[in-house]
C-alpha positions in Angstrom: 137.8 143.6 104.7 134.4 144.0 103.3 132.7 140.9 101.7 130.5 141.5 98.8 127.0 140.0 99.6 125.5 140.7 96.1 125.8 138.6 93.0 127.2 140.3 89.9 123.6 140.5 88.6 122.0 142.1 91.7 121.8 145.7 92.7 119.4 147.6 95.0 116.8 149.5 93.0 117.1 153.3 92.6 114.0 155.3 93.0 115.0 157.9 90.5 113.1 160.9 89.2 114.1 164.1 87.5 111.9 166.6 85.7 112.4 167.3 82.0 114.9 164.5 81.5 114.6 164.9 77.7 117.7 163.4 76.0 119.8 163.0 79.1 119.9 159.1 79.1 120.9 159.2 75.4 123.7 161.7 76.1 124.7 159.7 79.2 124.9 156.4 77.3 126.2 157.7 74.0 126.4 154.3 72.3 123.2 152.8 73.6 124.6 151.2 76.6 126.2 152.6 79.8 130.0 151.9 79.8 131.0 152.1 83.4 134.7 152.2 84.6 135.7 150.7 87.9 139.0 149.9 89.6 139.8 146.4 90.8 142.2 145.3 93.5 143.0 142.2 95.6 140.8 143.5 98.4 137.4 145.3 98.1 136.5 148.7 99.6 133.9 151.4 99.1 135.9 152.3 96.0 137.9 149.2 94.8 136.1 146.2 93.4 137.3 142.6 93.2 137.0 140.1 90.4 135.1 136.9 90.6 136.6 133.6 89.3 134.8 134.2 86.0 136.5 137.7 85.7 133.3 139.7 86.4 133.8 142.6 88.8 131.7 143.0 91.9 131.6 145.6 94.6 130.2 149.0 95.6 130.9 150.8 92.4 129.6 147.9 90.3 126.3 148.0 92.2 126.1 151.8 91.8 126.9 151.5 88.1 124.1 149.0 87.7 121.7 151.2 89.5 122.6 154.2 87.3 122.1 152.1 84.2 118.7 150.9 85.5 117.6 154.5 86.3 118.5 155.5 82.7 116.9 152.3 81.3 119.9 151.2 79.3 122.2 148.1 79.3 125.4 148.3 81.3 128.9 147.2 80.5 131.9 147.3 82.9 135.4 148.4 82.1 137.7 147.3 84.9 141.3 148.4 85.4 143.8 148.3 88.3 144.5 152.0 88.0 142.2 155.1 88.3 144.5 157.0 86.0 143.5 154.6 83.2 139.9 155.3 83.9 140.4 159.1 83.7 142.1 158.6 80.3 139.2 156.4 79.1 136.6 159.0 80.2 138.4 161.9 78.6 138.7 160.0 75.3 135.1 158.9 75.5 136.0 155.2 75.5 133.6 154.9 78.5 130.7 157.0 79.6 131.2 157.2 83.4 133.8 156.2 85.9 134.2 156.2 89.7 137.4 158.1 90.5 138.8 160.4 93.2 138.5 164.1 92.4 141.6 166.4 92.0 142.4 169.5 90.1 144.3 167.7 87.4 141.3 165.5 86.6 138.9 168.5 86.8 140.7 169.9 83.8 140.0 166.7 81.8 136.6 165.4 82.9 133.4 166.6 84.6 132.4 165.4 88.0 129.1 164.8 89.8 128.8 164.9 93.6 131.0 162.7 95.7 129.4 159.5 97.1 132.3 158.9 99.5 135.0 161.1 101.1 138.4 159.5 101.4 141.6 160.5 103.2 145.0 159.2 102.0 147.8 158.1 104.3 150.6 155.6 104.3 151.1 152.0 105.4 154.5 150.9 106.9 156.0 147.8 108.4 155.6 147.3 112.2 159.3 147.8 112.9 159.4 151.1 111.0 160.6 154.2 112.8 158.0 156.4 111.2 155.0 157.7 113.2 153.4 160.2 110.9 153.2 160.8 107.2 155.5 163.8 107.4 158.2 161.6 109.0 158.6 160.1 105.5 159.7 163.3 104.0 163.4 162.4 103.8 165.7 161.8 100.8 166.4 158.2 101.7 162.7 157.2 102.0 161.0 155.3 99.2 157.2 155.5 98.9 155.1 153.4 96.5 151.9 154.9 95.0 149.6 154.0 92.1 150.7 155.8 89.0 148.7 158.7 87.6 146.4 158.9 90.6 145.3 161.6 93.0 147.2 160.0 95.9 150.6 159.8 94.1 150.2 163.4 93.0 149.6 164.4 96.6 152.6 162.3 97.7 154.9 164.0 95.2 153.7 167.4 96.6 153.8 166.6 100.3 156.8 164.2 100.4 158.9 166.3 98.1 162.2 165.0 99.6 161.2 161.3 99.4 161.6 159.0 96.4 158.0 158.4 95.1 157.9 155.2 93.1 154.9 154.8 90.7 153.5 151.3 90.3 150.6 150.0 88.2 148.5 148.3 90.9 147.8 148.0 94.6 149.0 144.4 94.6 152.4 145.5 93.2 152.7 148.2 95.9 151.9 145.8 98.7 154.4 143.3 97.4 157.1 146.0 97.4 156.4 146.9 101.0 156.5 143.2 102.1 159.8 142.6 100.3 161.4 145.8 101.7 161.8 147.5 98.3 159.8 150.5 99.6 159.4 152.0 103.1 155.7 152.8 102.7 152.7 152.6 100.5 150.5 155.6 99.9 146.7 155.0 99.5 143.4 155.9 101.1 143.2 155.1 104.8 140.1 152.9 104.5 141.7 150.8 101.7 145.0 150.4 103.5 143.2 149.1 106.6 142.1 146.1 104.5 145.7 145.2 103.9 147.0 145.5 107.4 146.0 142.0 108.4 148.1 140.7 105.4 151.3 142.3 106.8 151.7 141.3 110.4 152.4 144.3 112.6 152.0 146.8 109.9 150.8 150.3 110.9 148.8 153.2 109.4 150.6 156.5 109.9 149.1 159.5 111.6 148.3 162.5 109.4 147.3 162.5 105.8 148.5 163.3 102.3 145.2 164.7 101.2 141.4 164.3 101.6 139.1 164.3 98.6 135.7 162.9 97.4 135.2 160.0 95.1 132.6 160.7 92.4 131.3 159.8 89.0 133.3 161.3 86.2 131.9 161.8 82.7 133.3 163.3 79.5 133.2 167.0 79.3 130.6 168.5 76.9 127.7 166.4 78.1 125.6 168.9 80.2 122.4 166.8 80.2 124.3 163.7 81.3 126.1 165.7 84.0 122.7 166.9 85.3 121.4 163.4 85.2 124.3 162.0 87.2 124.0 164.8 89.8 120.3 164.1 90.3 120.9 160.3 90.5 123.6 160.6 93.2 121.6 163.1 95.2 118.6 160.8 95.0 120.7 157.8 95.8 121.9 159.4 99.0 118.5 160.8 100.1 116.7 157.5 99.4 119.3 155.4 101.3 120.5 153.5 98.1 124.2 154.2 98.7 123.9 153.3 102.4 122.3 150.0 101.4 125.0 149.3 98.8 127.7 150.0 101.4 126.0 147.7 104.0 125.4 144.9 101.5 129.0 144.9 100.5 130.2 144.7 104.1 131.1 148.4 104.8 128.5 149.2 107.4 131.0 151.4 109.3 131.9 153.6 106.3 129.9 156.9 106.0 128.2 158.0 102.8 129.2 161.5 101.7 126.7 164.2 102.7 124.1 165.2 100.0 125.7 168.6 99.7 129.2 167.2 99.1 130.8 169.5 96.5 132.8 168.5 93.5 
C-alpha cells in the first residue's frame, strides 16, 4: 500500500503554460475557487485518497488538484466522498468544478473529460479458499459480487457477470467487510486498488481476467469549453514535465505507470 509522503499543504509545482488563456481560469473556477472532488477509502492508491486525523484528504488526486489550482492561480477546496458516482452527480450539477473519476459512456453523457492521467483495469478479489480462478468463473446465478454503487466498475460487473447477483454498496470499506464476513463471494474494483487490500485478508486472491479497462481523468461540467481546454493542456503538461510521475512517486506508487500523453478520453 502506498504511503503519502506529502503533507496536505504540499504539492509539486506545475510548470504550466498555454497561449491565449483568456478567461479559462475564471470558467474553470466558476465561484472564484477551484472546488475539487476526490474519493476517499481506507487505503490509498493512484486514485483513492485517505483522510488524515483532522479529516483533511491526502493523496495523488489531492496533490494534482492543488497543482491545477496553483496553475490557475486560484484557491482550492476539496470535496471528498466515498463514491465516484457522487462526484459525477456533483460535477453534473456544478456543485464542484472538477473531479477525478474513471471514464465510461454513461458519464460521458453527463460530464466532459480531459485526458486520462492513469489507466486502470478492474477485476475481483476473492477469499483464498474460493474455487474461482478467473472473473468469468463468477458468472453464475448463486454468486454474489459487491461493487461500489453508481460506478464504472459496477456497471461493467452488471454487464459482464449478468448471471451473478451484483450487490451495490456505498464504500470500499463496506465491500471488504462483506467479503471478510462471507456475505459476498467477491469484490469488484480496480486491480491496483484491490492489491492494497490483499494483505488485510489472509490468503485472498485477485482473479485472472478483467471486467473492463478505462482511464481515470479530470471531469468538468459540460458547457465550459475554455475550462476543458485548460484542463487538457494542464494534464498534457503535467505528464510531459514529469509532474504526475513525481506525484505518484512521492505518494509511494513508484511502480504504477502514468498514462501516455496521447491517452484518449
